[in-house]
N, C-alpha and C positions, 0 to 999 in steps of 0.2 A: 694549745693545751685544751683538753676537755674541761668543762666547767668545774667538775669536782677536783681535778688535779690543779687547776688554776686557783681555786679557793684555798686548797691546802697550802699551796705555795705562798699565797698572800698571807695566810695565817702564820707560816714559819717566818717569813720576812718581817712581818709586823712584830712578832715576838722578839726577833733579833734586834730590830730597831729600838723597841722598848727597852731591852736590856742595855744596849749600847748607849741610848740616850740617858738612862738612869746612871750608868757608869760614868759618862762624861760629866753629868751634873754633879755627881759625888766628887769626882776628881777636881772639877773646876773650883770647888770651894777651898781646896788645899794647894792648888798649883798657882804659883806666880811666875809667869814666863820671864826668864832672865838669861841674857847671852853675854858672855865675857870674852872679849876679843883682844888678842895680842898680835904682834907681828915679829917675824924673824929679823934680828938685828942686821943680818948680812944683806938685807934688802935696802938698807938706808936708815936715815934717822930724821927726826924733827919734821914729821910730815904734817901738812895742813891739807884738808880735803873733806870728803864726804864718805863716811862709812855706810855701806849698804848691806843689809841682811836680806837674803832671799830664802823663802820658806815654801815648801811644796808638799802636798799630801800624796802626790802621784809620781811626779817626774824626779827620778833619782839621779839623772845625769845632768840636767840643767834646771835647777829649781827656779821658778818664776811666778808661781801662783800668788804669792804675797811678797811685798817689798816694804822694808822699813829702813829709814835713813836717819843719820845723825851727823852733824858737823863736828869736826875735830880740828884743833889748832895746836901746832907744836908738839905733836904726838911723838914721844920718845920710846925707844926700845925698852922692853921690860915693864912698861906700864900697860894697864888694862883699860880699854874703853868698854863701858857697860851699856847695853841696851836692855831696858826692863820695862815691865808694865807700869803705867802711870808716869813715865818719864816725859816731861813736857818738851824736852829737846828732841824726842823721837817722834817722827811722823811716818805713817804707813799708808799703803794702798794695796788692795781695797779696804782692808781693816786698818783703821787709823791708829789704834793703840795695841800694843803687844798683849794686853789683857785678853783680847779676843781670841788669842791662840788657846785659851783654856777650853774653848769649845771642841778642840781636837786633841785634848790632853792625853786621851787613851790611844791615839794613833801614832804610828811611826812617822816622823817628819824628816824630810830631806832638806838640809840647810847648807848655805854657803855664804861666806862673807867676802866683801871686797872693799878696797879703799880707792876711790877716785881721787887722784892726786891733783892738788891745786898748785898754781905758781903765783908769785906776787908780781903784778903788772903795775908799772908806773907810767900811766898815760898822761899826755900833755894836759896840764891844767886840772888834773883830777887827783884825788888822794890815792895812795897805793891800795890796790884791790886784789883780793884772792879770787882766782877763777881757774877753771880746768886747764891743765897743761895742754890738752888737746881733746877734741871731740871725735877724731877719726883715727882709723888705722891707714897707714900708707898703702896697704894692700886692698883697701876697700873699693867698692864700686857702686855708684848710683844709689846711695842711701843705705847700702848694706855693708856693715863693717864689723870686724872683730872689736873687742874692747881696746881703747887707746893704749899705746905704748906706755909702760910704767905702772899700769894699774896693778895693785897688789891683790892677790886672791888666796883664799883658803881652798882646800880640797872640799868636796861635798861629803857631809857627814850624815848618817842616819841616826836620829836621836829620838828620845822620848822625854817629854817635859816632866813626867812623873819622877824621873831620876834626879831632878834638881837642876841647878844652873848649868847651862851648856857652854863649854869652853871651845873656842875656835881660834886657830892660829893662821894668820896670813903667811904662807910659807913659800910662795912663788909670785913672780910678776910677769906681766906680758912683755916679751922681749921686743927689741927694735924690729919693726915691721918692714923697713926699707928693703932688706934682702928678699922679702916675699912679694914685693911690688911687681906687678906685671909691666909697669912702665907704660908710657903712651902707646907704644907699638905692640905691647904684649910680649916683648922679648927680654924684659928686665928693666929695672930702674935706669933711666937715662940712655937706654940702648934704642937707637932709632932704626927705622926701616927705610926703604926707598920712598915710600909715600907718607909715612907718619913721622913727624919731627917733634922734639921737645924744646920748648922755649921757657927759660926760667930767668926771672929778674928779681933783684931786690928793689923794692919800691922806696923811693926817696920820700914820697908823701906819707906813706904808712909808717916808715921808720920814725919820721918826725912826730907822729901821733903816739905810737906805741913805745918809743924809746928803746927799741931793739930792732934788728933786721927782720923784715917781713918779706917772704918770698911769694911771688905770684907765678903761676905755671900755666902754660897753654900746651895742649896737644893739637898739633896742626896737621891736617890732611892736605897734602899738595895735590894739585890737579894732574890728571893724566896728561902727558905731553909736556910737563914742566921743563925737563931738560932739553927736549927737542925744539922748544920755542923760547930761546933765551931772551928774545926781545919782548915777549909778552909780559904784560902786567895784569894783575888779577884783582877782582872784587874779593871781599872777605865776608864770610858768614860766621857770626858768633853763635854757637849752639850752647845756650845756657842750660844749667842743670845742677844736680848735686855733685859733690866731690866724686870723681872717678879717676883712679890712677891710670886707667886705660882710656883711650879715645872711645867715647861712647856718646854719640850725638843723638841717640834714639836708635837702638841697634848698635852694633859695633862694625868692625872692618876686618874681615878675615880673607887672606889671600889664598888659602887652601880649602877646598871643598871638604866639609866634615863628613866622616863616615859614620852615619847614625840613622836611625829610623824616626822621622818626624811625627809618627803616630804613637811613639812610645814616651817621649818626654818633651816638655817645653824648652828645655835647654838646647835640644837638637834643633827645634824650630828657630830659636834665637840665633844659633850658630849658622844655620842655613841662610837666614836673611842677612846676616853680616857678610856672608860670602856673596850673596846677591848684590849687595852694595858694591863690593869690590868689582864684580863682573860688570855692573852698570857703569861704575866710575871709570873703568878702563876700556870701555867700548867706544869706538869711533862714531858710531851712529845710534847710540842708545839715548836714554832720557836726558843725559847731560851734554848731548851734542849742542854746541852753541852756548853752553852755560858752564864754562870752566871757571872754577873759583877756589879760593882757600877756604877751608872749613876748620874752625878751631873750637875745642872745648876748653873751659877754664877751670882752674882749681884755686880757691881762695878761702880756705877754712879759717875760722876764728875760734876763740875760747868759748863762744856761745853756741856754735853749730858747725856743721860740715861745710857751710857756705856763708859768705858775708851778706848775701842778698844784693851784692854788686852796686850799692848806692852809698852815698855819704851819709853817715849816721853819727849821732852824738856819742854813742857807746862804742861803736866799732871803728870809727874813723872814716877817712876819705877813700873808701874802696871804689866808689863810682869814678872819681877823678883818676885814681891810680890805674884802674883798668883801661879807661878810655884815653888817658893822656900819656901813660907810660907803657903798659903792656901791649895794647893794640898797635901803636906805632912801631914797637919793636918787632912784632910779628910781620908787619907789612914791610919793614926795612929789610929783614932777613930773607923774605921769600917773595920779593917783587910785588907787593901789594900796591894797588892804585893809590891808597892812602887818602882818599877823599870820602866825605860822608855820603855822596850820591851813590857810591859803589860799596856800601856796607849793608848787610842785612842781619836780622836777629831771628832766632827760633828757639823754642824750648817749651817744656811742659811742666806744670805744677810750680815748684819753686822757680824753675827755668822759665815758665810761662810768665810769672810775675816779673822776673828780671827783664824779660823781653819787652813787656809793656812799659816797665819803669824806664829803661834806657831810651825807648823811642819817645816817651813823653818828656822826660827830664833832660834829655840830650837830643832834641829833635833834629838839629842840623848835622849830627854825627852819624845818623843812620837813615836808610831809605827803604826800609821794609821790615815789618815786625809780624811774624807768624807765631802767635802765642796759643798754647793749649792749656786748658784747665788751670788758669793762673790762680795763685793764692789770692786772698781778698784784695780786689782792685779798688774797692770803695767800702767804707766802714758803715754805710747804711745797712750793709749785710756783712758784718764781720763774722763769718760763718753763719750763725742763725740769729744774730742780734743786731739791731740798729743802736750803735753805742751812743748816738747823740740824743735819742729819744727814750733811753732806758736808764733806770737807776741801778739795775742789777744785771750783770752779764749772764749769770747762770740760770735765771728763772724768768719765765714769761711774765711781763708786767701786769697784764690783765688778770692773772690768776692770784697775785698776791693781794692781801695777806692771808686769804682764806685757804688757798691751795698753793703748795710749792711745786709748780709744774716745771720740770726741767727742760731746758733747751737742749736739743741734740747736738752732738759734735760729729758723729760718724753714723753711717747707715749701710746696711748690706755688707758687701765685701769688695775689696779691690779687684778689678777685672783685668788688669794689665797683663796677667799671666794665666788667665783662665784657660784650662786645658782638660780634655777628657781623653784618657788613654784609649787608643783605637779609633778616635775621631779627630783629635787635634785641637787647635785653638777654638774657643767657643765663646758664647755670650754668658753673662751672669744675669739671672732674672732680677729686676729691680722691684723687690717687694716693699722697700721702705722700712725694713726692720732696723730700729735704732740699736746700735752696737756699743755706743758710749755717749755719755752726756758731756756737756761743757764742764760741769763741776767735776765729774769723774776724771776727765782728761787732765784738767789742771791740778787736781789733787795727786794724780799719779806723777806728774812732773814735779810737784812740790816735795814728794817723797824722794825723788831722785836727786833734787838739788834746790836749795833756797836761793834767793836773789837772782833768779833767772839763769841758774847754773846747771840746769838739767841736760843741756845739749839737745833739747826736744823742741817741738814745733811752736807751741804757744809762747815759750820763753824766748825763742829767737825772734819771733814777730815783735815781742815787747822790746827786746834789745835793739831791734832795727828801727822801730817806729817811735820809741819814747825818747824824751830828753834824759840826760843823766842826772841823777839826784845827788845831793851833797855827799852822801856816803860812797859815791863812785859806782853805784849799781843803777840799772835802769829804773826810772820811775814807774811804778805800777799804774797801768791804766785801770785796773780793777783789782780788788783784794783777791789774792790767789786762793784764799780759803772760803770766803763768804760771797764773793762776786760783786760787791758794791763798786760802782763805776766812779772814777775820778774824772769829772767833766773838764777840768783844766788840762789834764793829760790828753783826754779825748780830743780836745780842740787842737792841741799840738799835732796829734796824728793827722787831723783833718787838713791842716795847713801844709804839712810836709809830705804826706804819702797817700792821701785820699785822691785817687786819680780822677774820679768823676768830678770832685770839687775843683781840683787843680785845672782840669781841662775847661770847665765852665768859667772859672775865675779868669783864666788867661786866654780865652778863646780868640780874642781879637788878634793876638800875635801868634798863638799856638795853632789855631785852626788851619791856616794856610800851610804851615810846616808839616802837618800830619796828613795832608791830602793824599789819598791813595796808599797810605802806608800801613794802617792798622788792620790786622785780620786776627780775630780771636774765636776760638772754638772751645766749647765746654759741653759735657754730657748733661742731658736733661735731668739725670738723677745722680749727679756727681757724689761719690762716696763721702766727701768731706763738705758737702753743701756749697761748693764753690760756684755752682750754678747761680746762686742768689745774687752774688755781687756782680757777676757778669751781666745778668739781666738788668740790674740797677744801672750799671755803666751804659748799657745799650740805650736805656731810656734817656739818659743825659745826652748821649751822642746823637740820637735821633732828634731830640729837641733842638740841638745846635745845628742840625743840618749836615752832620758829618757823613762822609762816604765810607766810614769804617764798616768792615764786613764781620758781622757777629753770627756765629752758627751755634745753635743749641741742638746737640745731637740726640737723635732718637732712632729706634729700629723696632719694627713689629709692634708699634704702639707703646714701647717702653723707652725710657731715657737711658742713654749710655751712662755708665759709671766712670770713675776716675781711671785713666785720664784720656778723654776723647780728644783727638787731634785732627778731626776732619774725616770726611767720607772717602773710602776706597771701595771698589766693587770687584767681585770675582768675575769669572768668564760668563756666568749666567746672569750678571747684573744684580746680584745680591750684595748688600753691604757687608763689609768685613768687620769682625770684632776688634775691640781695642788691642787685644793681645797680638794682632797682626799689624794694625796701622801704627802702633807705637814703635815698631821696628823699622819704619820707613819715613822718618821725619825728613831726611835730606832729599830723598826722591820726591816727596810730596811738595816741598817748599822751594828748593833752589831753582828749578826751571821757571817757576812763576816769578821769583825774585828777579831773575836775569831779564825777563821780558820787561818788568817794571823799570829796572835800571836803564835799559836801553831807551825806553820811552821817555824817561825823565832826566836823562843825562844833560848836563850843561853843554852849550856850544863848544866844540873843539875837544870834548872829552874822548878818551880812548874807549870806543865801544866795539872795536874790531879785533884787537890782538888776542883777546881771551875767548873769542867766540868761534872756536874751531871744533 
C-alpha cells in the first residue's frame, strides 16, 4: 500500500476496533455466559463422567479454541447440567472461567458439548474409583485417535451469548470402533496376513489387580523364510510405542507399492517407506541378511492413557510383569522364539523410548539390547524443565520467585516428525527455541479435560505411573495441578521407583555388569518437549559410573534435532536425513546391530545359527 492508502486503512480499522471494543464492553456488563446441557435418553442413563464444552470464534466444524469442563455423577435423562460464569466446579483453558466469554459477547460462537463417560473400577486393595471407560479408539494409530467409544456428543451450534442461556443436547455417541480397526495386518480386526499375526491374551496378573478381564495384544511380524525354515528359532524385538491397532514399529509394513507422488504428501512418503521395509524384510541379501527375528508391537491401554508405560505401578497394576512374564512368552511359544533374555531386544521412541529404557534397567536379565529414542524423562533432575528434588514449585523458576513469576516451558518450536514441503519432500524444522506452551498451561489444559489425573493426557499419565495411590483411589499428586507446589514426599517416591539415573547409581554394583553393551539412547539437541535435558543428566551419571552406554545428542547444521531424533542416517551425498525420514526406519536402523550384539554375547551352546540366514 502507498502511505496515504495505508494510513486511511489503519484509521478505518482503528475506528472499527474502537466501536467493537466499546460494544463488547457494553455487552459484557449485561451478559452472564450460561450453558444448559441435556442428553437424549435413548443414549443411556445414570452417567458419571466429565462434561466438556468447546467454544470457538473461528472453527465452525470442530470447536477447540476454548475448553471448559465439569464433573457429573449419576446424571439422569431429563435433567440439566449447567455450566455458568462463576461456577467453582467449572474449570477452563485457556480461559479459566466462563465469565471471560463476555469479551466476545458480540461475536457468533461455535460451541459443542460432550460427555466423557467414566466407569467404576474396583482395583485390588483400593476403594471403588471412577475413571474413563477408555482413552483410545480401536481404530487409532500411534497416538492419533478418534474420541473413545461411547462418548456422548452434541452437534455444533452457532450461538450468540447476548440471546441468553445456550441450550445444548447430547444427541449422538461415538459407536463401536472395532469394525473400523485396521487390525495388526491392516486387513481388519483380527485378520492376519502371511507375515503379520495377532496375539491376544487375558492377563491373569492384571485381572487380579483390576478385578475384571484385561487383554494384552501384540502385533507380530514373522521373519522372511519362517515357513521354509521350520527348525529355526528366532530372537524377539519388542518395538514399544503408543497404542496402534496396526503394526507400526516406526513406519509400517506394506506389501504393495503405493501409487502416489512422494513430493506431494507426507502420507505417500510414509507409505513408501513402509513398502521399503517389506522389500528389505523379504530380501535374501538385504539389510536383514543374517538377522532374522520376530518383531512385535504391543497394545496395553489403561483408563489413564493409550498406554500403560509397561511397568508395574501402584495405580495401573503389574503391567511390566504381565508383559514380560505372560505376553512375551506367549509370542515366543506361538512363533518359535528362542525364549531367552540374551536373544531379546527393545526399541522405541518417546513413550516407547522410555519403556525401552525402563525394561532394560528394571528387567536387565530379560533383554540384551535397548535402542531408545527421545525417551520421556528418564531422571527427574530434569522432569521436562524442572529438578523436582531442588524445587518447591514445578511451574515457576525458583530463582525468580517471589518477585517475578517466570514460567518454566513445557514445549518449544514444533514437532518435526512429519515435517514436509510440497514439491521438496521431508525436511528439517528450524530450532528457534520459541516456547509454545508452559508447564502451568499444559497442566491447566489437562485439568480442564479431567480432574484426578483423568484427562488421558501426558502429565496425568506420568503421574498415574510414577506416583503412589492415595487413600481416595486416585494417584497422589507430585505437585498441585493448579498452583505447581511440589510434594517432596511423593517426589521421593518417584525417585526410588522410576528415576533411572538414581536407580542405576544406587544399584550399580549388581546392575552395571548386566547393562554392559546394552544401552543406546538418542535424543535431539532441541527436543520439542525438552527431553534432551533428562537424557543429558542420565549421561552424566552413566559416565561417572564408567558405563559403556552410547548416548547421542542429535544436531544438524548447527541446530539441534527436535522430537523425535532416533539416530543419524545419511543420503547418497553424505548429508544427514531429517526426523521425518529416520522415524520411518527404526527396524532397519536397530535390528542388524542387535543381531551382531546377540551373537557376540550369546551364552555357550546357544542357537546363533538357525536364524542367521
